[in-house]
N, C-alpha and C positions, 0 to 999 in steps of 0.2 A: 977829239972825237970826230971821226969821219962820217958825217951824216949821209953822204952819198953811198958809202959802203953799207951803212946800216939800213938805208932804204932798200938796197938790193937784197939784204937779208930778209927784211920785212916782206918784200915781194915773194921771195921763195917760201917763206913761212906760210903766207896766205895760199900759195899754190898747194902746199901740203894740206891745208884745210879744205881746199876744193876737191881733193881726192875723196873726201868723205861726203860732201854735199852732192857731188856728181854721181854717187853710187848708191844712195839710199834715201828713203823717206824719213819722216819725223820719228817714227817708232813710238815707244811708250813715253807718256808725259809725266813729268814730276811737277806737282803744284806747289808753288812757293808762297802763295797768298791769294787774296781775293782776285780771281780771274787772271792771275799771274802764273806763268808756267815756263818750264824748260823742257825741251824734247831730248830724246836720246842723242840726236845729232848735235845739239848744243854742247853736251858733255864730250862727245866723240871729237868734234872739231877742236874744242879747247885743248883736250889732251894731246891731239896730234900736233897742234901748233906749239904747245908747251915743250913737247919732246924735242922738236926741231930747234927752238930757240935756246933751250938749255944746252944743246950740243954746240950751236953756232956762236952764241953770246952768253957764256956762263957767268960773265961779270955783270950782267944786267938782270935785275929781277923781273918777274912777270906777275902782273895783277890782272886776273881774269874774272869775268862776271860770275862764273859758276863755281870756281874752286879757290877764289881769293888770291892772296899774295900781298906783297909789300904795298903800303899806302903812302910811302915817302921815298925820296931819293930818285935817282935815275931808274926808270922802269918802262917796260912794255906794258901797255894797257890793251886788253883784248875783250871784244864782244864777239863770241864765236858765231852767233846768229843774232844780228840786230833786227828786230821785227819778227820775233818768234810767233806771235799770234798770226801775222800774215803768212809766215812759213807753214804753220800747221793747217791753215785754211786753204793753202794752195794759191794764195795771192802772191804774184811775183815781185813783191816789193820787200826785200830783205837783203841783208848784206853781212859779209865778214869784215869786221873792222879791227884794225891793229894800229895803234899809235905809239909814239915814243915821247916820254916826258923827260926833260933834262932841266935842272935848276928850276923846277916848278913851272915849266912852260912846255906846251906841245910843240915839238920841233920837227916831227915827221909823222906821216901816216899813209896807210894803204887801206882803201875801202873797195871791196870787190862785190859786184852784184851778179852772182852766177846766172840767175834767170834772164838777165838783161844783156849779158855779155859786155859789161862795162867795168872798167877798173880805174879808180882815181888814185893818184899818188902825189905826194909832195914832200919836200924837205926844205927847211928854212934856208932862204937864200938861193933856192934853185927853181922856184916857180912851182905851179901845179899843173898836172896833166890828167887827161882822160884817154885811156888806151894809147898812151904815149904822146898825145898831141897837147900842146899848151892850151890852157883854159883861163878865162878871166871872169870874175863876178859881174853881175848885172850893172848896168849904167843908168838905171832909173833915177830921175831927179824929183819926181812928185809922187805922192801916195796914190793919186787916182789913176796912175798908169802902172801900178805895182801889183804883182802877184806875190802873196805872202803865205808862207807855210807856218802852221801852228802845231804845237805839241798836243798830246792827248789830254783829255780831262782826267782828273785824279780818280783812282779807284781805291778801295780799301777803307779802313775805319776812319780815316781823317778826310775823306773825300768831301764831306759836307763843309769842312773848314776852308778848303782850298778852291773849290769849284766856283763859288760866287764871284770871286775876283777874276778868275779865268773867263767866266761868262761875261763879266763887265768889259774885259779887254776885247773879247769877241765883238760885243755890241758897239764899242768905240771904233773898231776898225771897219766894220761892215759898211757904214756910209761913207768911208773915206778912201778905201782901197779899191782896186779893180775887182779882185776876187781873193778869197781865202781858201787854203787847202790844208787838209789833215791827212797824212799818208801812213802814219803808224810806224815809222822807222826814223830815228834821229840821224843815223848815218846817211841814209838816202837823202833826207831833207837838206843836210849840210852839203853833200856833194852836188846836189842839184842847184843849191844856192851858189856854190863856187863856180858852177858851169853857166850861171846866168839864167837858168830856168825859173828860179824864184829870185825875187829882189831882197827878201829877208826871210829868216827863219827865227821863230820865237818858241823856245821850249822850256819846260819846267821839270823840276825833280830829277835832274841829271846826275849820273855817276860818271867818273872819268872814262870808263870803258864805252859808255854811250857816245861820247862826244869828242874825245881828245884827238883822234885821227882826223875827224871832220874839221875840228878847229884849226889844226895845222894846214889842212888843204884849203880852207876858206881864207885864212890869212895869206897864204902863198898866192891865192888868186886875187888879192887886192881888196878884200873885204875887211871891215871892222868886226871884231868878235868880242862881245861884252857879256858881263853878267847882267841880270835884269835890273840891277840898280845903276847901271851905266859905267861901272868900273871895268877894268880890263879882265877878261876871262882867265881863269886859272883852274888847276885841278880841284880846288876847293869850292869853286862856284857851284851853286845849286840850280842855276838856270843858265841858258845859253841863248844868245841873241847875236846872230850873224847877219850883217846888213850892208847894203850898198852905202858908201860913205855919205852921199847926199841926203839919205833918208834917216840917218842915225839920230839926229837931234829931235826931229818931230816924233819918231817912233818911241824914243826913250821917254819923251814927255807923256805920251799916251800910256805907256807901260806904267809909269809912276802914277798917273791919274787913276788907273784901274785898281791900284793897290795890290797887284799880283806879285807874288814872291815865289822864288824857286824852291819851294819845300813841298 
C-alpha cells in the first residue's frame, strides 16, 4: 500500500469537502442527543467526500461520523465537521478530519481548518506538515512549563458518572502545569499538539473519526499517543492522550490517580 499516494488522495478528498464549507453556512440542525447536534453541512461534507473516495479508492471502506460504515479492517475515518458546536456558533475552531486506518493503526491523516487557513497532513514514515512545512511536537520537559489541552466535560444521561473524575484530573493539573485549555475540537487540539502549541492533549469518549487523523499526525511529529490507561492508542481506545515524551510518565500517573476513564 503506497501511503504517499493515499495521502494525496486524502488531500484531494478534503479539498472536495472544502467546496461545501466555503460556500454555505450550517443550515438546519439535527439533534442527536443532549446538546449534541449535526448541521446540514456535516452531512453535505460527508457525502461529498464519500463520493470522491468511493470513486478514487473503491477498495477501501469509509467510516463516517454521520452515516456510519465499516468498523474493522482498512478504512478511511471521516469527521466532516469536528467541532460542530463551534461551527454553529461561528467560532473559528473546527476542522475537516480524514484519517486512514491499516492493521488497526492510524497510518495517515489530513486535518484542514478552513477558517484558519491551515492544513495538517502526515503519513507514517514521512513526517508531519502544516501547509506543507515540516512540524515537530513540543519539547517541554517539566509540567510547570507546559500548556495542556483537555477534552470537554461529559453531557447526556451518564455525565454525572464521568465528570467527577474529569474534574479531579483538572484539579490535579491546575497547580502543576502552566495553563490548561479546552477548545472544543479534538482534531484541532491534536494538530496544535503536533505543532508544539500544546505540550499534551488529554481527551475522553473518543470515536475513531474524532481522533485517528490527529493520532497519525501527532505520531509523525514525534509525540507519544496513548490511551488513558497508558497503553498504545488504537481505534478501539476510548480516550486519547498525545504528549511530549518527557512528560508522558508524570501525566500518565496523574491520569491514573484521577480515576478518569475514556467512556
